[in-house]
N, C-alpha and C positions, 0 to 999 in steps of 0.2 A: 916503628918501621914492619916488625914480624907480625904482629897482630893485624895491621892493616891490609898487609900482603895476603895473610890467611883468609880475611874475609873478602878483600875486592878482588884478588887474582886468582885465588883458589875456591872460592865460595865455601869455606868451612865458617859455620856457625861460631859466635863468639860465647863459649860457655863459660868464660870468665867474667862476665858482664852481670850486672846484677847487684844487690846488695850483700856483701860479705859481714854474716853475722858471726861475732864471735861471742857464745854465751859465757856467762858470768863464772860457770863452774870450769870452763877451760881456761878462764884467766887464772883462777886458783891452780888448777892442776897444771899448767904448762909454765906460768910466768911466777906469779905471788908464793907459792908454797912448793911446786914442783912435786914429782912423784913421791918423795921419802916424807916430805913434811905433808902431804896432802893425804897421804895413807894413814899418817899418826893422827892427824886431825879427826878422820873417819872414827878412828877408836876413842880418841880421848877429849875431842873439842867438837862435839857435835852440833852443839847450839850455836857455837863460834862460827861454823860453816854456815849454819842457817840465817844467821845475821850479816854474814859479808855477802851472802848471796842475793839477800832482800835489799840491801843497801845498793849493788851493784845492778840488780833488777829494774829497780826504779829509774837508775839513771841511764843505763844501756839499752834494756829491751824495749822500754816504752818508745824510746826515739827510733831503735831500728825497726820496730814494727811499724811505725808510721811511715818510714822511709818505703818499706816493702810496698805498703800500700799506694803511695805516692809517685812509686818509680815509673816512669815513662820509657816503655821499650821501643827498642830500634827494630827493624827489619831481620837485623843480623843477630839480635839478642835471643836467648834460649831461656834461661832462669832469670827470675826477677830477683831472686835471692839464692844464697847458699849457705850451709854449715858444716862444719868439720867437725866430727865427734873423735874424741881421744879418752877423754875421762872415763868413759864407760867402760874400758878394759879394766878397771880396778874396781867396778862397782857390781855389786850382785843386784837381782831382783829389786829387793825392797830398797836398798840404798839409790838406785836408779830412781824408783818411784819418788822418792822423798826429796831427793836432790837435784836431780838432772830433769824428769820428765815435766814438772811443771812451767819451767823455763823455755823448753823446747816445743811444748804444746802451745805457747804463746805465739812462737815463732810460726810454726803450722797453720793456727788459726788464723793469725795476719794474712798468710799466703793464699788461704782458701777464700777468706772473705775478700779479698781483692781479685779473685778467680784469675790467679795467676800460677806460674809453674816453678816450685821450688827443687833443690838439690840437696841431698844429705849424704855426706860421705861417712861412711862408718870404718876408721882404721882398726884393724886387729878384727877379732869376733863379735858380733851383737845377736847371734842367733839364742842367746838366753834372754832377749829382749823382744822376741817375735810379737808378744801380746800385745805392748805397747804400740807398736806399728801397725795394727791393724786396726786402730783408732783413727789412722789418716784417711781421709775421703777419698775415693778414687778419681784419680785423674789431673792431680795436682803435684804429686812428688815423685822424683826420682831417687833411687838409692843406690849409691854407689858401692860395692862391696868389695872388701880386700881378701879375708882370709875363709869366709863362710862358702858353702856350697852354692853357687848361686842358682842351680836348679830345685835345691830343697827351699831356698827363701823364695823362689818364684811361686812355687806352689803355694807355700803357707801365706804369702801377701800378695793376692791377686788384684789387690786396689793401688799397688805400686809399680812404676816400671823400674828398669834395672840397667846397670852399667858395670862392666867388670867383668871376671871369670874366665876371661881368656888367659892360660899360662904364659907368661912372659919366658919361662924356662924353654917352652917349645920353640918359640921365635928363634931364641938362641942357639939351640942345639938339635932341632929337628931337622926333618925333610922338608922342602917345599910343599909335597904334597901332603905330609903329615899335618903341617900346618893349615892348609886349605880344608881338610877334612874335617879337622876341629871345629874350623868356622862355621862349616856346613852343618855341624850336629847341634852346635850351638843355637843357629838360626832356625833348624827342623824342630829341635826340641822346646826351646824356651822363648823363640822371638818370633812364632808364627802369626802372633797377634800386632806384631809391629812395637810393641813395648819394651824393646832391647835395643841397647847402645853395646856393641861390642869393644871392650876395651881391656886392657891388661891387667891381672891382679896385682902387679907390682909396677912400678915407676920405671921406665926405660932410662936409666942414667948416665950408664957407661957403653962403650964403644961397642962391648962384645955381648952387651944385654940382648940384641937381637942382630940376626943377619939381614943385611939389606934387601936381599932377594926375598927373604921369606916374608918382611914386612910389607913390602909393595904388592907380592902375591895375594896376601890375606886382604890388603886394603881394595884391590883391583876386584877380587871375588865377592868382597862383601858389598861393594857398589854395584855390582850385576846381580848377584843372586840375592841380597839381602834388603833389597828394597820392598817395602811392604805396600801392598796395592788392594 
């Protein structure tokens, strides 16, 4: 009912639509081995990791990539598929290249082949992996940023659109004018070509994470000033 009201009553696009891709390495990291076990495996059981990823890749990714290509979008949909990245936070550049990128690249390629839009949420920092993301064809992906400087990434990765970067701390403790001024700077500095969705850098999960008047003021300002024409 909430989603229906969001779409039909308020006209807010459904960013949760599409195929949710949970990559094999994320299953190892978050479910099967957890952070401690996965970290030990990276040092002692490298071949086992590769074997496990190959088995899951054949079963999960092939099916998921086909689903992306066959996904029939509705008018209210935004993305054909989405990936949440967590395991990259414990991987260095070479480890990411060996264990993570091959499967992620399959998801990216499937989205591009289908000429659709995809979303990648990077928890924590991904700045050390910028080189890989430069390979993504322009016009197909939105990168959701958490801890990294969105201005720096926006300059380094002109092939991507971005979401995130607005400090939730400001919504909870700043004045209304400070909140509006920050939104204006984001739009002027990194959103002037339209490839920016302003969202908070952290989830607003508790009552005091944001003042109602600040959130409403920023939303109203963005709807008036932040429309790309």
